[in-house]
N, CA, C and O atoms as CSV, one atom per row, in Angstrom:
chain,resi,resn,atom,element,x,y,z
A,1,MET,N,N,-35.170,1.895,-17.344
A,1,MET,CA,C,-34.566,2.165,-16.206
A,1,MET,C,C,-33.465,1.081,-15.583
A,1,MET,O,O,-32.650,1.266,-14.680
A,2,SER,N,N,-33.654,0.201,-16.168
A,2,SER,CA,C,-32.885,-1.255,-15.840
A,2,SER,C,C,-31.541,-0.866,-16.248
A,2,SER,O,O,-30.633,-0.989,-15.425
A,3,TRP,N,N,-31.223,-0.271,-17.775
A,3,TRP,CA,C,-30.166,0.042,-18.022
A,3,TRP,C,C,-29.231,0.823,-17.289
A,3,TRP,O,O,-28.022,0.680,-17.466
A,4,ILE,N,N,-29.733,1.688,-16.427
A,4,ILE,CA,C,-29.110,2.610,-15.878
A,4,ILE,C,C,-28.400,1.975,-14.661
A,4,ILE,O,O,-27.282,2.308,-14.267
A,5,ILE,N,N,-29.346,0.824,-14.001
A,5,ILE,CA,C,-28.701,0.106,-12.980
A,5,ILE,C,C,-27.608,-0.873,-13.336
A,5,ILE,O,O,-26.735,-1.288,-12.574
A,6,ILE,N,N,-27.776,-1.165,-14.542
A,6,ILE,CA,C,-26.672,-2.167,-15.079
A,6,ILE,C,C,-25.279,-1.146,-15.213
A,6,ILE,O,O,-24.196,-1.425,-14.698
A,7,LEU,N,N,-25.511,-0.112,-15.887
A,7,LEU,CA,C,-24.387,0.876,-15.956
A,7,LEU,C,C,-23.690,1.243,-14.932
A,7,LEU,O,O,-22.467,1.376,-14.940
A,8,LEU,N,N,-24.593,1.473,-13.769
A,8,LEU,CA,C,-23.906,2.014,-12.634
A,8,LEU,C,C,-23.487,0.582,-11.793
A,8,LEU,O,O,-22.399,0.624,-11.218
A,9,SER,N,N,-24.051,-0.316,-11.715
A,9,SER,CA,C,-23.269,-1.550,-11.172
A,9,SER,C,C,-21.893,-1.949,-11.984
A,9,SER,O,O,-20.996,-2.499,-11.345
A,10,CYS,N,N,-21.716,-1.672,-13.415
A,10,CYS,CA,C,-20.248,-1.916,-14.003
A,10,CYS,C,C,-19.615,-1.047,-13.590
A,10,CYS,O,O,-18.487,-1.316,-13.176
A,11,ILE,N,N,-20.014,0.084,-13.552
A,11,ILE,CA,C,-19.023,1.619,-13.123
A,11,ILE,C,C,-18.411,0.846,-11.695
A,11,ILE,O,O,-17.242,0.470,-11.613
A,12,TYR,N,N,-19.211,0.719,-10.827
A,12,TYR,CA,C,-18.943,0.581,-9.674
A,12,TYR,C,C,-17.993,-0.603,-9.417
A,12,TYR,O,O,-16.934,-0.438,-8.812
A,13,ILE,N,N,-18.462,-2.020,-9.973
A,13,ILE,CA,C,-17.500,-3.246,-9.978
A,13,ILE,C,C,-16.100,-2.757,-10.898
A,13,ILE,O,O,-15.174,-3.568,-10.863
A,14,SER,N,N,-15.926,-1.764,-11.541
A,14,SER,CA,C,-14.627,-1.277,-12.388
A,14,SER,C,C,-14.041,-0.676,-11.649
A,14,SER,O,O,-12.818,-0.728,-11.786
A,15,ILE,N,N,-14.582,0.157,-10.546
A,15,ILE,CA,C,-13.928,1.109,-9.481
A,15,ILE,C,C,-13.218,0.145,-8.404
A,15,ILE,O,O,-12.128,0.360,-7.874
A,16,CYS,N,N,-14.003,-0.889,-8.203
A,16,CYS,CA,C,-13.590,-1.709,-7.261
A,16,CYS,C,C,-12.742,-2.551,-7.560
A,16,CYS,O,O,-12.098,-3.035,-6.629
A,17,ILE,N,N,-12.500,-2.945,-8.768
A,17,ILE,CA,C,-11.227,-3.831,-9.429
A,17,ILE,C,C,-10.103,-3.421,-9.318
A,17,ILE,O,O,-9.108,-4.037,-8.937
A,18,LEU,N,N,-10.244,-1.894,-9.788
A,18,LEU,CA,C,-8.953,-1.080,-9.917
A,18,LEU,C,C,-8.750,-0.692,-8.436
A,18,LEU,O,O,-7.566,-0.718,-8.100
A,19,TYR,N,N,-9.449,-0.411,-7.668
A,19,TYR,CA,C,-8.708,-0.005,-6.295
A,19,TYR,C,C,-8.106,-1.162,-5.653
A,19,TYR,O,O,-7.062,-1.032,-5.015
A,20,ALA,N,N,-8.837,-2.570,-5.806
A,20,ALA,CA,C,-8.181,-3.450,-5.280
A,20,ALA,C,C,-6.867,-3.907,-5.899
A,20,ALA,O,O,-6.013,-4.522,-5.261
A,21,TRP,N,N,-6.755,-3.560,-7.218
A,21,TRP,CA,C,-5.581,-3.896,-8.004
A,21,TRP,C,C,-4.420,-2.948,-7.547
A,21,TRP,O,O,-3.265,-3.356,-7.425
A,22,PHE,N,N,-4.827,-1.569,-7.286
A,22,PHE,CA,C,-3.533,-0.882,-7.301
A,22,PHE,C,C,-3.178,-0.490,-6.066
A,22,PHE,O,O,-1.991,-0.261,-5.830
A,23,GLU,N,N,-4.380,-0.321,-4.857
A,23,GLU,CA,C,-4.059,-0.242,-3.671
A,23,GLU,C,C,-4.349,-1.241,-2.753
A,23,GLU,O,O,-4.091,-1.059,-1.563
A,24,GLY,N,N,-4.891,-2.358,-3.180
A,24,GLY,CA,C,-5.306,-3.588,-2.310
A,24,GLY,C,C,-4.347,-4.462,-2.286
A,24,GLY,O,O,-4.440,-5.316,-1.405
A,25,ARG,N,N,-3.099,-4.530,-3.262
A,25,ARG,CA,C,-1.970,-5.305,-3.121
A,25,ARG,C,C,-1.034,-4.845,-2.274
A,25,ARG,O,O,-0.140,-5.654,-2.024
A,26,LYS,N,N,-0.974,-3.910,-1.813
A,26,LYS,CA,C,-0.061,-3.145,-0.811
A,26,LYS,C,C,-0.272,-3.359,0.389
A,26,LYS,O,O,0.580,-3.228,1.269
A,27,LYS,N,N,-1.773,-3.814,0.609
A,27,LYS,CA,C,-2.095,-3.733,2.022
A,27,LYS,C,C,-2.172,-5.502,2.426
A,27,LYS,O,O,-2.160,-6.463,1.657
A,28,ALA,N,N,-2.237,-5.470,3.621
A,28,ALA,CA,C,-2.408,-6.846,4.351
A,28,ALA,C,C,-3.163,-7.772,3.887
A,28,ALA,O,O,-2.819,-8.947,3.756
A,29,THR,N,N,-4.692,-7.111,3.492
A,29,THR,CA,C,-5.895,-8.203,2.912
A,29,THR,C,C,-5.388,-8.634,1.449
A,29,THR,O,O,-5.759,-9.716,0.992
A,30,GLY,N,N,-4.644,-7.891,0.803
A,30,GLY,CA,C,-4.323,-8.405,-0.555
A,30,GLY,C,C,-5.076,-7.879,-1.367
A,30,GLY,O,O,-5.731,-6.909,-0.985
A,31,PHE,N,N,-5.225,-8.397,-2.854
A,31,PHE,CA,C,-6.099,-8.169,-4.183
A,31,PHE,C,C,-7.368,-8.736,-3.298
A,31,PHE,O,O,-8.062,-8.093,-2.511
A,32,ILE,N,N,-7.456,-9.926,-3.604
A,32,ILE,CA,C,-8.662,-10.706,-3.379
A,32,ILE,C,C,-9.358,-10.114,-2.196
A,32,ILE,O,O,-10.437,-9.541,-2.346
A,33,GLY,N,N,-8.760,-10.234,-0.972
A,33,GLY,CA,C,-9.513,-9.565,0.350
A,33,GLY,C,C,-10.035,-8.392,0.174
A,33,GLY,O,O,-11.079,-8.213,0.801
A,34,SER,N,N,-9.542,-7.244,-0.680
A,34,SER,CA,C,-9.674,-5.981,-0.763
A,34,SER,C,C,-11.054,-5.785,-1.566
A,34,SER,O,O,-11.911,-4.931,-1.339
A,35,LEU,N,N,-11.063,-6.819,-2.598
A,35,LEU,CA,C,-12.032,-6.739,-3.463
A,35,LEU,C,C,-13.185,-7.340,-2.984
A,35,LEU,O,O,-14.302,-6.852,-3.154
A,36,LEU,N,N,-12.959,-8.437,-2.359
A,36,LEU,CA,C,-14.279,-8.684,-1.778
A,36,LEU,C,C,-14.762,-7.952,-0.626
A,36,LEU,O,O,-15.965,-8.097,-0.409
A,37,ILE,N,N,-14.002,-7.058,0.316
A,37,ILE,CA,C,-14.727,-6.331,1.290
A,37,ILE,C,C,-15.303,-5.147,0.265
A,37,ILE,O,O,-16.358,-4.544,0.467
A,38,LEU,N,N,-14.641,-4.980,-0.584
A,38,LEU,CA,C,-15.381,-3.630,-1.413
A,38,LEU,C,C,-16.727,-4.099,-2.192
A,38,LEU,O,O,-17.634,-3.402,-2.647
A,39,LEU,N,N,-16.599,-5.182,-2.196
A,39,LEU,CA,C,-18.151,-5.563,-3.404
A,39,LEU,C,C,-19.158,-6.088,-2.132
A,39,LEU,O,O,-20.325,-5.726,-2.279
A,40,VAL,N,N,-18.870,-6.917,-0.857
A,40,VAL,CA,C,-19.548,-6.873,0.003
A,40,VAL,C,C,-20.407,-5.498,0.788
A,40,VAL,O,O,-21.608,-5.325,0.995
A,41,LEU,N,N,-19.223,-4.668,1.093
A,41,LEU,CA,C,-19.508,-3.601,1.718
A,41,LEU,C,C,-19.466,-2.260,1.227
A,41,LEU,O,O,-18.847,-1.387,1.835
A,42,PRO,N,N,-20.158,-2.017,0.041
A,42,PRO,CA,C,-20.302,-1.101,-0.906
A,42,PRO,C,C,-19.323,0.362,-0.497
A,42,PRO,O,O,-18.298,0.804,-1.016
A,43,PHE,N,N,-20.181,0.865,0.698
A,43,PHE,CA,C,-19.968,2.039,0.841
A,43,PHE,C,C,-18.686,2.388,1.900
A,43,PHE,O,O,-18.007,3.412,1.829
A,44,ILE,N,N,-18.508,1.282,2.916
A,44,ILE,CA,C,-17.728,1.561,3.915
A,44,ILE,C,C,-16.630,0.743,3.605
A,44,ILE,O,O,-15.600,1.058,4.202
A,45,GLY,N,N,-16.541,-0.340,2.745
A,45,GLY,CA,C,-15.379,-0.971,2.407
A,45,GLY,C,C,-13.922,-0.480,2.100
A,45,GLY,O,O,-12.974,-1.261,2.170
A,46,TYR,N,N,-13.780,0.770,1.774
A,46,TYR,CA,C,-12.761,1.824,1.509
A,46,TYR,C,C,-12.205,2.106,2.796
A,46,TYR,O,O,-10.976,2.070,2.863
A,47,TRP,N,N,-12.845,2.376,3.824
A,47,TRP,CA,C,-12.517,2.802,4.988
A,47,TRP,C,C,-12.035,1.429,5.888
A,47,TRP,O,O,-10.914,1.459,6.395
A,48,ILE,N,N,-12.556,0.704,6.002
A,48,ILE,CA,C,-12.217,-0.728,6.656
A,48,ILE,C,C,-10.967,-1.232,6.044
A,48,ILE,O,O,-10.234,-1.877,6.794
A,49,ILE,N,N,-10.564,-1.043,4.727
A,49,ILE,CA,C,-9.473,-1.590,4.040
A,49,ILE,C,C,-8.495,-0.786,4.622
A,49,ILE,O,O,-7.446,-1.302,5.008
A,50,GLU,N,N,-8.719,0.544,4.748
A,50,GLU,CA,C,-7.421,1.530,5.274
A,50,GLU,C,C,-7.283,1.368,6.630
A,50,GLU,O,O,-6.162,1.052,7.028
A,51,LEU,N,N,-8.087,1.500,7.359
A,51,LEU,CA,C,-8.097,1.473,8.711
A,51,LEU,C,C,-7.272,-0.001,9.393
A,51,LEU,O,O,-6.172,-0.002,9.947
A,52,LEU,N,N,-8.193,-1.221,9.151
A,52,LEU,CA,C,-7.662,-2.424,9.686
A,52,LEU,C,C,-6.342,-3.104,8.894
A,52,LEU,O,O,-5.654,-3.931,9.494
A,53,SER,N,N,-6.055,-2.742,7.632
A,53,SER,CA,C,-4.996,-3.722,6.894
A,53,SER,C,C,-3.786,-3.010,6.934
A,53,SER,O,O,-2.962,-3.691,6.325
A,54,ASN,N,N,-3.300,-2.034,7.328
A,54,ASN,CA,C,-2.406,-1.557,6.871
A,54,ASN,C,C,-0.942,-2.139,7.537
A,54,ASN,O,O,-0.713,-2.454,8.704
A,55,ARG,N,N,-0.063,-2.160,6.376
A,55,ARG,CA,C,1.075,-3.169,7.128
A,55,ARG,C,C,1.953,-2.057,7.825
A,55,ARG,O,O,1.872,-0.831,7.751
A,56,LYS,N,N,2.778,-2.835,8.492
A,56,LYS,CA,C,3.641,-2.073,9.353
A,56,LYS,C,C,4.701,-1.865,8.452
A,56,LYS,O,O,4.705,-2.533,7.419
A,57,ALA,N,N,5.891,-0.795,8.731
A,57,ALA,CA,C,6.923,-0.323,8.389
A,57,ALA,C,C,8.152,-1.535,8.678
A,57,ALA,O,O,8.170,-2.033,9.804
A,58,LYS,N,N,9.194,-2.008,7.627
A,58,LYS,CA,C,9.845,-3.033,8.193
A,58,LYS,C,C,11.049,-2.495,8.650
A,58,LYS,O,O,11.977,-3.236,8.975
A,59,GLY,N,N,11.135,-1.154,8.713
A,59,GLY,CA,C,12.433,-0.645,9.664
A,59,GLY,C,C,13.697,-0.765,8.978
A,59,GLY,O,O,13.665,-1.110,7.797
A,60,CYS,N,N,14.802,-0.535,9.531
A,60,CYS,CA,C,16.093,-0.557,9.114
A,60,CYS,C,C,17.017,-1.698,10.138
A,60,CYS,O,O,16.824,-1.746,11.353
A,61,ALA,N,N,17.562,-2.173,9.755
A,61,ALA,CA,C,18.297,-3.207,10.813
A,61,ALA,C,C,19.767,-2.698,11.142
A,61,ALA,O,O,20.445,-3.290,11.982
A,62,TRP,N,N,20.241,-1.591,10.464
A,62,TRP,CA,C,21.418,-0.781,10.806
A,62,TRP,C,C,21.435,0.174,11.415
A,62,TRP,O,O,22.429,0.240,12.137
A,63,CYS,N,N,20.660,1.143,11.492
A,63,CYS,CA,C,20.580,2.142,12.182
A,63,CYS,C,C,19.508,2.558,13.035
A,63,CYS,O,O,19.423,3.714,13.450
A,64,GLY,N,N,18.489,1.434,13.379
A,64,GLY,CA,C,17.471,1.294,14.038
A,64,GLY,C,C,16.094,2.252,13.597
A,64,GLY,O,O,15.263,2.522,14.464
A,65,ASN,N,N,15.965,2.624,12.513
A,65,ASN,CA,C,14.868,3.456,12.044
A,65,ASN,C,C,13.615,2.834,11.688
A,65,ASN,O,O,13.293,2.241,10.659
A,66,LYS,N,N,12.946,3.098,12.790
A,66,LYS,CA,C,11.821,1.906,12.658
A,66,LYS,C,C,10.499,2.296,11.552
A,66,LYS,O,O,9.486,1.613,11.405
A,67,TYR,N,N,10.829,3.583,10.840
A,67,TYR,CA,C,9.816,4.193,10.328
A,67,TYR,C,C,9.980,3.969,8.484
A,67,TYR,O,O,9.179,4.400,7.655
A,68,ASN,N,N,11.170,3.229,8.211
A,68,ASN,CA,C,11.789,2.852,6.895
A,68,ASN,C,C,10.958,2.027,6.207
A,68,ASN,O,O,10.746,0.900,6.654
A,69,GLU,N,N,10.365,2.452,5.026
A,69,GLU,CA,C,9.682,1.709,3.833
A,69,GLU,C,C,10.474,1.408,2.830
A,69,GLU,O,O,10.121,0.371,2.268
A,70,ALA,N,N,11.520,1.970,2.332
A,70,ALA,CA,C,11.835,2.076,0.957
A,70,ALA,C,C,13.008,0.835,0.921
A,70,ALA,O,O,13.430,0.235,1.910
A,71,VAL,N,N,13.294,0.684,-0.074
A,71,VAL,CA,C,14.598,-0.110,-0.282
A,71,VAL,C,C,15.947,0.060,0.602
A,71,VAL,O,O,16.594,-0.792,1.211
A,72,TYR,N,N,16.162,1.577,0.449
A,72,TYR,CA,C,17.299,2.077,0.917
A,72,TYR,C,C,16.828,3.043,2.317
A,72,TYR,O,O,15.978,3.933,2.282
A,73,CYS,N,N,17.417,2.722,3.230
A,73,CYS,CA,C,17.157,3.658,4.417
A,73,CYS,C,C,17.319,5.077,4.110
A,73,CYS,O,O,18.221,5.371,3.326
A,74,GLY,N,N,16.685,5.884,4.538
A,74,GLY,CA,C,16.502,7.678,4.258
A,74,GLY,C,C,17.457,8.203,5.175
A,74,GLY,O,O,17.839,9.352,4.950
A,75,MET,N,N,17.977,7.536,6.275
A,75,MET,CA,C,18.770,7.885,7.373
A,75,MET,C,C,20.182,7.475,7.206
A,75,MET,O,O,21.088,8.304,7.284
A,76,CYS,N,N,20.381,6.312,6.996
A,76,CYS,CA,C,21.769,5.634,6.765
A,76,CYS,C,C,22.228,5.306,5.387
A,76,CYS,O,O,23.405,5.051,5.131
A,77,GLY,N,N,21.212,5.319,4.453
A,77,GLY,CA,C,21.424,4.899,3.202
A,77,GLY,C,C,21.692,3.560,2.651
A,77,GLY,O,O,22.097,3.246,1.532
A,78,LYS,N,N,21.340,2.737,3.809
A,78,LYS,CA,C,21.609,1.282,3.664
A,78,LYS,C,C,20.614,0.209,3.119
A,78,LYS,O,O,19.489,0.401,3.579
A,79,ASN,N,N,20.675,-0.658,2.437
A,79,ASN,CA,C,19.539,-1.435,2.431
A,79,ASN,C,C,19.687,-2.718,3.207
A,79,ASN,O,O,20.496,-2.712,4.135
A,80,ASP,N,N,19.016,-3.808,2.950
A,80,ASP,CA,C,19.019,-4.947,3.878
A,80,ASP,C,C,20.001,-5.733,3.927
A,80,ASP,O,O,20.253,-6.480,4.872
A,81,ASN,N,N,20.865,-5.586,2.535
A,81,ASN,CA,C,22.438,-6.234,2.787
A,81,ASN,C,C,23.698,-5.307,3.049
A,81,ASN,O,O,24.862,-5.614,2.792
A,82,GLY,N,N,23.205,-3.976,3.673
A,82,GLY,CA,C,24.354,-3.577,3.991
A,82,GLY,C,C,24.972,-2.688,3.044
A,82,GLY,O,O,25.903,-1.992,3.452
A,83,ASP,N,N,24.525,-2.580,1.586
A,83,ASP,CA,C,25.157,-1.863,0.501
A,83,ASP,C,C,24.427,-0.315,0.919
A,83,ASP,O,O,23.333,-0.136,1.455
A,84,ILE,N,N,25.386,0.659,0.495
A,84,ILE,CA,C,24.971,1.965,0.630
A,84,ILE,C,C,24.596,2.399,-0.908
A,84,ILE,O,O,25.124,2.043,-1.962
A,85,ARG,N,N,23.299,3.458,-0.624
A,85,ARG,CA,C,23.033,3.789,-1.996
A,85,ARG,C,C,23.852,4.620,-2.742
A,85,ARG,O,O,24.460,5.520,-2.162
A,86,PRO,N,N,23.981,4.439,-4.099
A,86,PRO,CA,C,24.684,5.168,-4.770
A,86,PRO,C,C,24.516,6.693,-4.779
A,86,PRO,O,O,23.449,7.143,-5.198
A,87,GLY,N,N,25.351,7.421,-4.408
A,87,GLY,CA,C,25.345,8.984,-4.244
A,87,GLY,C,C,24.607,9.232,-2.977
A,87,GLY,O,O,23.956,10.275,-2.907
A,88,PHE,N,N,24.618,8.643,-2.250
A,88,PHE,CA,C,24.291,8.691,-0.702
A,88,PHE,C,C,24.722,9.894,0.167
A,88,PHE,O,O,25.720,9.378,0.670
A,89,LYS,N,N,24.679,10.942,0.614
A,89,LYS,CA,C,25.571,11.874,1.334
A,89,LYS,C,C,24.769,11.874,2.773
A,89,LYS,O,O,23.572,12.110,2.933
A,90,SER,N,N,25.807,11.526,3.836
A,90,SER,CA,C,25.382,11.128,5.110
A,90,SER,C,C,25.249,12.668,5.712
A,90,SER,O,O,25.448,13.665,5.019
A,91,LYS,N,N,24.919,12.700,6.970
A,91,LYS,CA,C,25.099,14.260,7.709
A,91,LYS,C,C,26.486,14.394,8.085
A,91,LYS,O,O,26.998,15.510,8.168
A,92,ASP,N,N,27.314,13.033,8.384
A,92,ASP,CA,C,28.760,13.409,8.330
A,92,ASP,C,C,29.500,13.919,7.549
A,92,ASP,O,O,30.456,14.589,7.938
A,93,ASP,N,N,29.208,13.704,6.140
A,93,ASP,CA,C,29.789,13.988,4.771
A,93,ASP,C,C,29.749,15.366,4.676
A,93,ASP,O,O,30.643,16.029,4.151
A,94,LEU,N,N,28.748,15.815,5.164
A,94,LEU,CA,C,28.179,17.267,4.750
A,94,LEU,C,C,29.021,18.269,5.231
A,94,LEU,O,O,28.756,19.452,5.017
C-alpha cells in the first residue's frame, strides 16, 4: 500500500513542477511561487494561480491598443521601437 502512495506523490510532484515550469513562468507569481502554491494547496492551487496572478497586457504605445500582448501590435503592426512588422497590411492598404 505504501508504494502506491509514493507513486502517486511522485506523479503529483511531477505534474506540479511541469505546470509551474510551463505556465507559472508566464504568471506574476513566477516559477517558484507557482510551485509553492501547488505543493501547499494541492487541489485549489491551480485556480488560485489563474485567478490571482494574471499579468496585464502591456498595450501598444503607438495606436493605444490596450489588449496587445504580442511583440508586434495586431492593429498597427508596430513593435516597441516603432518598427513595422514585415509583410503587415493595414486596413488602409487594402
